VMD Tcl script that draws the C-alpha trace (Angstrom):
set ca {
  {11.21 30.05 -10.48}
  {7.66 28.22 -11.35}
  {7.49 26.80 -7.70}
  {7.01 29.83 -5.48}
  {3.98 30.33 -2.87}
  {4.96 33.53 -2.72}
  {2.08 36.02 -3.23}
  {-0.43 33.23 -2.31}
  {-2.03 34.81 0.86}
  {-4.37 32.55 2.57}
  {-7.61 34.93 4.14}
  {-9.82 31.87 6.10}
  {-9.29 29.25 8.18}
  {-10.34 26.75 5.71}
  {-7.64 27.92 2.95}
  {-4.76 27.95 5.74}
  {-5.76 23.88 6.01}
  {-6.40 22.87 2.62}
  {-4.66 19.46 1.78}
  {-2.64 21.07 -0.58}
  {-1.62 24.63 0.53}
  {0.51 25.38 -2.59}
  {-1.42 26.17 -5.87}
  {1.63 24.51 -7.88}
  {1.11 21.28 -5.92}
  {-2.60 21.53 -6.74}
  {-2.88 21.80 -10.02}
  {0.24 19.21 -10.30}
  {-1.89 16.70 -8.59}
  {-5.00 17.67 -10.66}
  {-3.06 17.11 -13.96}
  {-1.19 13.67 -12.84}
  {-5.23 12.71 -11.88}
  {-6.14 14.26 -15.56}
  {-3.41 12.26 -17.34}
  {-4.05 8.89 -14.89}
  {-7.60 8.37 -15.79}
  {-7.89 10.37 -19.31}
  {-4.43 9.80 -20.70}
  {-3.34 6.68 -19.27}
  {-6.32 4.45 -21.41}
  {-4.86 6.33 -24.28}
  {-1.64 5.08 -24.71}
  {-0.50 1.82 -22.76}
  {-1.56 -1.67 -24.15}
  {-2.64 -4.52 -22.68}
  {0.84 -5.60 -21.23}
  {1.59 -2.51 -19.18}
  {-2.30 -2.67 -17.75}
  {-1.75 -6.34 -16.64}
  {2.26 -6.14 -15.81}
  {2.97 -2.94 -14.24}
  {0.00 -0.78 -13.45}
  {-2.61 -2.67 -11.99}
  {-0.74 -4.15 -9.67}
  {0.83 -0.76 -8.99}
  {-2.10 0.57 -7.87}
  {-3.24 -2.19 -5.60}
  {0.18 -2.47 -3.70}
  {0.33 1.47 -3.74}
  {-3.25 1.26 -1.45}
  {-1.73 -1.59 0.61}
  {1.55 0.41 1.23}
  {-0.72 3.14 2.49}
  {-2.24 1.07 4.95}
  {1.24 0.10 5.85}
  {2.84 3.15 6.24}
  {-0.20 4.64 8.42}
  {0.84 1.93 10.75}
  {4.91 1.73 10.64}
  {5.64 5.53 9.52}
  {2.87 7.39 11.29}
  {1.95 4.98 14.24}
  {5.70 3.77 14.48}
  {4.51 -0.11 15.04}
  {6.25 -2.74 13.21}
  {4.53 -5.13 11.81}
  {5.54 -8.02 9.95}
  {1.99 -9.39 8.65}
  {0.38 -7.35 5.93}
  {-0.02 -10.49 3.95}
  {-2.03 -11.60 6.42}
  {-4.68 -8.87 6.23}
  {-4.61 -8.72 2.84}
  {-5.53 -12.73 2.80}
  {-8.58 -11.75 5.50}
  {-9.62 -8.99 3.31}
  {-9.70 -11.12 0.02}
  {-11.15 -14.54 1.72}
  {-13.74 -12.41 4.39}
  {-14.95 -10.43 0.18}
  {-15.19 -13.61 -1.50}
  {-17.07 -15.37 1.19}
  {-19.62 -12.27 1.44}
  {-19.90 -12.72 -2.50}
  {-20.68 -15.93 -2.70}
  {-22.90 -16.30 0.51}
  {-24.98 -13.16 0.01}
  {-27.22 -12.89 -3.12}
  {-27.09 -10.03 -4.90}
  {-24.61 -7.84 -2.96}
  {-23.06 -5.21 -4.72}
  {-19.42 -5.67 -5.28}
  {-19.12 -2.31 -3.76}
  {-19.97 -3.35 -0.25}
  {-18.06 -6.64 -1.12}
  {-14.97 -5.23 -0.95}
  {-15.59 -2.58 1.81}
  {-16.99 -5.64 4.20}
  {-13.54 -7.62 2.95}
  {-12.02 -4.55 4.50}
  {-13.87 -4.12 8.07}
  {-13.28 -8.01 8.37}
  {-9.59 -7.00 7.88}
  {-9.74 -4.13 10.38}
  {-11.20 -6.39 12.81}
  {-8.59 -9.33 12.98}
  {-6.15 -6.41 13.07}
  {-7.59 -4.84 15.87}
  {-6.97 -8.17 17.75}
  {-3.69 -8.88 16.56}
  {-3.07 -5.21 18.01}
  {-4.02 -5.82 20.98}
  {-0.07 -6.83 21.59}
  {0.95 -3.59 21.06}
  {-0.23 -2.39 24.29}
  {2.28 -4.28 25.86}
  {4.88 -4.96 23.65}
  {7.03 -2.97 20.99}
  {9.98 -3.71 18.28}
  {10.61 -7.00 17.68}
  {8.40 -8.41 20.02}
  {5.92 -7.02 18.02}
  {7.05 -8.15 14.78}
  {6.52 -11.18 15.96}
  {3.31 -10.77 17.24}
  {2.25 -9.77 14.23}
  {4.06 -12.48 12.10}
  {1.94 -14.82 13.70}
  {-1.36 -13.31 12.35}
  {0.69 -14.48 8.95}
  {1.14 -18.27 9.91}
  {-2.21 -18.28 11.35}
  {-3.99 -17.15 8.47}
  {-1.84 -19.55 5.82}
  {-3.27 -22.51 7.83}
  {-6.67 -20.96 8.53}
  {-7.33 -20.50 4.75}
  {-5.35 -23.41 3.78}
  {-7.01 -26.13 6.40}
  {-10.17 -24.54 6.89}
  {-12.45 -25.74 3.82}
  {-15.44 -23.45 4.65}
  {-13.32 -20.31 3.54}
  {-12.73 -21.74 0.17}
  {-16.17 -23.16 -0.11}
  {-15.48 -26.43 -0.14}
  {-13.02 -26.19 -3.10}
  {-11.21 -29.50 -3.71}
  {-8.18 -27.37 -4.86}
  {-7.57 -25.22 -2.07}
  {-8.08 -22.14 -4.47}
  {-10.65 -19.61 -5.09}
  {-12.21 -17.53 -8.28}
  {-14.82 -14.82 -8.85}
  {-15.95 -13.80 -12.04}
  {-18.73 -11.53 -13.69}
  {-17.85 -8.13 -11.69}
  {-19.65 -5.38 -12.27}
  {-20.99 -2.03 -10.37}
  {-24.14 0.00 -11.25}
  {-23.99 -2.46 -14.64}
  {-19.99 -1.43 -15.25}
  {-18.72 -4.74 -16.45}
  {-14.91 -4.79 -14.78}
  {-14.10 -7.29 -17.19}
  {-11.24 -5.92 -19.27}
  {-7.92 -4.60 -18.15}
  {-8.74 -1.34 -18.99}
  {-11.80 -1.76 -16.92}
  {-9.92 -2.79 -13.77}
  {-7.14 -0.18 -13.89}
  {-9.61 2.54 -13.58}
  {-11.77 0.53 -11.06}
  {-8.74 0.14 -8.98}
  {-7.42 3.78 -10.08}
  {-10.77 5.01 -8.52}
  {-10.50 3.36 -5.26}
  {-6.47 4.42 -5.04}
  {-7.56 8.13 -5.20}
  {-10.13 8.23 -2.93}
  {-8.30 6.45 -0.42}
  {-5.06 8.19 -0.70}
  {-6.74 11.46 -0.34}
  {-8.50 10.01 2.74}
  {-4.82 8.93 4.53}
  {-3.57 12.21 3.27}
  {-6.51 14.22 5.23}
  {-6.05 11.28 8.27}
  {-2.80 11.97 8.87}
  {-3.17 15.73 9.10}
  {-6.38 15.28 11.96}
  {-6.37 14.43 15.32}
  {-6.24 10.89 14.84}
  {-3.52 11.33 12.68}
  {-1.30 13.50 15.32}
  {-2.31 11.32 18.10}
  {-0.48 8.14 15.75}
  {2.87 10.50 15.57}
  {2.71 11.28 19.19}
  {3.07 7.79 19.91}
  {5.17 6.95 17.60}
  {8.15 9.83 18.48}
  {7.61 9.53 22.28}
  {4.67 7.53 23.83}
  {5.14 8.10 27.27}
  {5.10 11.81 26.91}
  {2.67 11.11 24.31}
  {0.27 9.59 27.46}
  {1.47 12.44 29.66}
  {-0.13 14.95 27.44}
  {-3.68 13.22 27.26}
  {-3.22 10.69 24.36}
  {-4.78 7.18 24.82}
  {-2.13 4.50 23.88}
  {-4.86 1.82 23.51}
  {-6.92 4.13 21.22}
  {-4.12 5.15 19.19}
  {-2.51 2.39 18.68}
  {-5.46 -0.14 17.97}
  {-6.78 2.89 15.99}
  {-4.21 2.66 13.91}
  {-4.14 -1.05 13.53}
  {-7.83 -1.02 12.70}
  {-6.98 1.75 9.55}
  {-3.85 0.13 8.27}
  {-5.74 -3.32 8.05}
  {-8.85 -1.95 6.52}
  {-6.78 0.05 3.61}
  {-4.27 -3.30 3.38}
  {-7.72 -5.80 3.69}
  {-9.32 -3.48 0.66}
  {-5.93 -3.84 -1.22}
  {-6.21 -7.66 -0.98}
  {-9.82 -8.05 -2.16}
  {-8.61 -5.86 -5.18}
  {-5.80 -8.30 -5.61}
  {-7.80 -11.29 -6.06}
  {-11.35 -9.90 -7.10}
  {-9.49 -7.69 -9.59}
  {-6.03 -8.80 -10.51}
  {-5.78 -12.54 -9.89}
  {-9.18 -13.44 -10.24}
  {-8.08 -16.85 -9.11}
  {-5.96 -17.52 -6.05}
  {-5.06 -19.43 -3.30}
  {-3.55 -19.03 0.35}
  {0.04 -18.66 -1.19}
  {-1.17 -15.07 -3.29}
  {-0.73 -13.98 0.57}
  {1.91 -15.81 1.90}
  {5.12 -14.05 4.24}
  {6.72 -12.78 1.35}
  {3.67 -10.34 0.26}
  {4.41 -9.00 4.14}
  {7.90 -8.54 3.85}
  {7.49 -6.97 0.04}
  {5.00 -4.32 1.89}
  {7.10 -3.61 4.30}
  {10.39 -3.10 1.51}
  {7.63 -0.99 -0.21}
  {7.26 1.37 3.04}
  {11.77 1.59 3.98}
  {12.63 2.06 0.34}
  {9.75 4.92 -0.21}
  {9.66 6.52 2.99}
  {8.26 5.96 6.51}
  {5.66 8.79 7.13}
  {5.41 9.77 3.79}
  {2.14 9.40 1.57}
  {4.01 10.25 -1.42}
  {6.75 7.44 -0.18}
  {4.08 4.80 -0.07}
  {3.88 5.13 -4.15}
  {7.15 5.33 -4.92}
  {8.36 2.70 -2.97}
  {4.98 0.64 -4.79}
  {6.95 1.73 -8.09}
  {10.25 0.69 -7.27}
  {8.83 -3.11 -6.13}
  {6.82 -3.52 -9.25}
  {9.00 -2.04 -11.81}
  {12.66 -3.53 -10.44}
  {11.89 -7.33 -11.30}
  {10.55 -6.56 -14.47}
  {13.81 -4.17 -15.05}
  {15.85 -7.07 -13.96}
  {14.18 -9.94 -15.83}
  {15.12 -7.38 -18.95}
  {18.20 -6.43 -18.44}
  {20.08 -8.99 -16.73}
  {19.59 -12.20 -19.55}
  {20.65 -8.96 -21.83}
  {23.86 -8.16 -20.44}
  {24.53 -11.90 -19.88}
  {24.19 -12.76 -23.85}
  {26.89 -9.48 -24.11}
  {28.77 -11.14 -22.08}
  {28.17 -14.51 -23.45}
  {27.19 -15.97 -19.89}
  {23.75 -17.68 -19.79}
  {21.39 -16.00 -16.99}
  {18.80 -18.44 -15.61}
  {15.46 -17.29 -14.38}
  {16.40 -18.88 -11.15}
  {19.48 -16.48 -11.47}
  {17.50 -13.61 -11.90}
  {15.11 -13.98 -8.95}
  {18.11 -14.51 -6.55}
  {19.57 -10.81 -8.00}
  {16.20 -9.38 -7.25}
  {16.85 -10.79 -3.62}
  {20.31 -9.83 -3.29}
  {19.13 -5.74 -5.15}
  {16.51 -5.42 -2.78}
  {18.91 -6.12 0.32}
  {21.29 -4.25 -0.82}
  {18.85 -1.24 -1.40}
  {17.03 -1.49 1.85}
  {20.58 -1.75 3.88}
  {21.70 1.40 1.75}
  {17.97 3.43 2.81}
  {18.50 2.64 6.32}
  {22.00 3.80 6.19}
  {22.18 6.82 4.04}
  {18.30 7.97 3.74}
  {16.49 6.76 6.01}
  {13.81 8.52 5.03}
  {13.59 6.88 1.72}
  {12.99 8.18 -1.86}
  {10.17 10.45 -0.41}
  {12.80 12.46 1.54}
  {14.48 12.62 -1.79}
  {11.50 14.26 -3.57}
  {11.26 16.63 -0.90}
  {14.74 17.64 -0.76}
  {14.48 18.38 -4.66}
  {11.13 20.50 -3.98}
  {12.85 22.52 -1.32}
  {15.63 23.46 -4.03}
  {13.67 24.08 -6.61}
  {11.35 26.49 -4.53}
  {15.16 28.72 -3.93}
  {16.35 28.46 -7.26}
  {18.57 29.95 -8.80}
  {19.37 31.81 -5.15}
  {22.16 30.02 -3.75}
  {21.70 27.23 -0.47}
}
mol new
graphics top color blue
foreach p $ca { graphics top sphere $p radius 0.5 }
foreach p [lrange $ca 0 end-1] q [lrange $ca 1 end] { graphics top cylinder $p $q radius 0.2 }
display resetview
């Protein structure tokens, strides 16, 4: 009975078009943000920040970008890792070649570079779809892997092929400690999550969903597929590029092209499938699941092996992760195609009707 919108009357168009029209949702989001910004730094240790929270925040941002393209516009992609790499290496080159460039602009320029590359590789979506488009985006992954590995200019002629950044700061704020990195990534994710939420509700978002549902009918009612599809590729790649720059600059600090391999592309796609296609909340659920599951298996399987008198190797745990991911993807595609976000929505609907029968 606590989750009801009874009596919450809307008297203006602005109130009717709020991002969170139900007051309980608004208060819940504010409470979560307050706890994330103020509570988490007081209770978590360095391990949780480095191993779970920071990767979760950055991968959530990347999953938002992939969900915009796959979930909202219906354009399959297997090259999200490539756009993360473009964002990271573009930001790195802006950082070292333009002296005094603020960190904020460095990361944004990395996202812009990824958006431009995304538009280029989104052009095939104007003619092909489905598996053929997936192969076209996979070509972006192989191309960027080769470019960043074989063209030394992008790595500033590093003999090892790896690059590194240090002394990150913004407006005098040194981003060195794990808690600083956490708050920095959380700020980016908060801004871009609200941006994504509102973009999917505006005219551009409605055009993406119309293209996803039936592109021929969308074109008949006046939506231009070229604009809708390429804008989705651009926005998605921008989000993913920003996430790639944060992954390299903040999480890794030193990286090589293998950090953005095709495995990263599949990982991001798995997040969207498990979390829920066409759902902002699903991006967070999927990222949390993908980040926490390997750590949980690394703790659970060796303990189970000791109880059974069996030695579980590190390689065995790695193979178990792939098996579990595969089983879960098949399960969600068959039983719940809309992922964990659908289960969350169903729970909210039941809560709104409780205690009455439904």
